[in-house]
MIDREN-297473 format. One record per residue (C-alpha): residue number from 0; residue in one letter; z, y, x. Coordinates in steps of 0.05 Angstrom, whole numbers, always signed. Each point is the difference from the previous one (the first is absolute). Example, Ala and Ser with C-alpha at 12.3 -4.5 7.8 and 13.67 -1.06 7.14 Angstrom:
2
KOLMI resi resn     up  north   east
KOLMI    0    a   +156    -90   +246
KOLMI    1    s    -13    +69    +27
// end
This chain:
90
KOLMI resi resn     up  north   east
KOLMI    0    m  +1848   +285   +334
KOLMI    1    l    -76     +5     +7
KOLMI    2    v    -39    -50    -42
KOLMI    3    s    -71    -11    +25
KOLMI    4    v    -49    -18    -55
KOLMI    5    s    -68    +17    +29
KOLMI    6    p    -27    -28    +66
KOLMI    7    t    -59    +49     +8
KOLMI    8    r    +12    +76     -3
KOLMI    9    h    -23    +62    +36
KOLMI   10    p    +52    +15    +55
KOLMI   11    a    +10    +73    -20
KOLMI   12    r    +14    -20    -72
KOLMI   13    g    +61    -39    +21
KOLMI   14    k    +33    +63    +26
KOLMI   15    l     +2    +32    -69
KOLMI   16    a    +54    -16    -50
KOLMI   17    y     +9    +21    -72
KOLMI   18    a    +70     +2    -31
KOLMI   19    l     +4    -30    -69
KOLMI   20    d    +56    +47    -21
KOLMI   21    f    -13     -6    -74
KOLMI   22    p    +50    -16    -57
KOLMI   23    s    -42    -57    -29
KOLMI   24    f    -47    -55    +23
KOLMI   25    g    -57    +28    -42
KOLMI   26    q     +3    +67    +34
KOLMI   27    a     +7    -32    +69
KOLMI   28    e    -60    -45    -14
KOLMI   29    a    -43    +59    -22
KOLMI   30    g    +20    +41    +61
KOLMI   31    a    -12    -58    +47
KOLMI   32    a    -68    -15    -31
KOLMI   33    q    -23    +72    +13
KOLMI   34    v    +16     -3    +75
KOLMI   35    a     -7    -75    +17
KOLMI   36    s    -68     +8    +33
KOLMI   37    a    +26    +54    +47
KOLMI   38    v    +69    -27    +20
KOLMI   39    g    +23    -63    +33
KOLMI   40    v    +72     -5    -22
KOLMI   41    l    +35    +10    -67
KOLMI   42    k    +74    +17     +7
KOLMI   43    v    +45    -29    -54
KOLMI   44    g    +69    +30     -3
KOLMI   45    l    +65    -31    -23
KOLMI   46    e     +0    +32    -70
KOLMI   47    l    -71    -24    -18
KOLMI   48    f    +12    -69    +29
KOLMI   49    v    +66    -10    -37
KOLMI   50    s    -29    +24    -66
KOLMI   51    e    -68    -35     +4
KOLMI   52    g    +11    -59    +47
KOLMI   53    p    -49    -40    +43
KOLMI   54    r    -61    +23    -38
KOLMI   55    t     +5    +64    +41
KOLMI   56    v    -16    -42    +62
KOLMI   57    a    -56    -36    -37
KOLMI   58    l    -31    +68    -14
KOLMI   59    g    -15     +6    +75
KOLMI   60    e    -36    -66     +0
KOLMI   61    k    -39    +19    -62
KOLMI   62    l    -23    +65    +32
KOLMI   63    g    -11    -27    +71
KOLMI   64    c    +58    +39    +31
KOLMI   65    e    +61    -21    +40
KOLMI   66    v    +67    +14    -31
KOLMI   67    f    +60    +31    +34
KOLMI   68    l    +65    -16    -37
KOLMI   69    d    +47    +57    +13
KOLMI   70    l    +62    -31    -31
KOLMI   71    k    +54    +40    +34
KOLMI   72    p    +47    +37    -47
KOLMI   73    k     -6    +75     -3
KOLMI   74    r    +51    +40    +37
KOLMI   75    s    +55    +33    -39
KOLMI   76    s     -8    +74    -15
KOLMI   77    a    +74     +9    +16
KOLMI   78    p    +11    +43    +62
KOLMI   79    s    +17    -35    +65
KOLMI   80    p    +70     +8    +27
KOLMI   81    p     +6    +54    +53
KOLMI   82    p     -5    -24    +71
KOLMI   83    p    +66    -13    +36
KOLMI   84    d    +30    +56    +40
KOLMI   85    w     -8    -33    +68
KOLMI   86    a    +36    +58    +35
KOLMI   87    s    +64    -20    -34
KOLMI   88    v     -5    -73    +21
KOLMI   89    t    +41    -13    +62
// end
């Protein structure tokens, strides 16, 4: 989900995203503040959003960036099952 919060921005800036992959809101806010003038999108992942809530989206508005909510669960690290042996299927 892309949340637009700023109507006027340089077109190239919108192509740059910064992932807020930090364990706390304070760290994410500090990181975002350092790059906000150079990027157009802040990516908020599931872990940060679940732990810190909607204020992670409000951070984008505060800094003049759009927010991409990447709320899909991470894939399991368990190995995938082997592919079927199609030669044995009749």
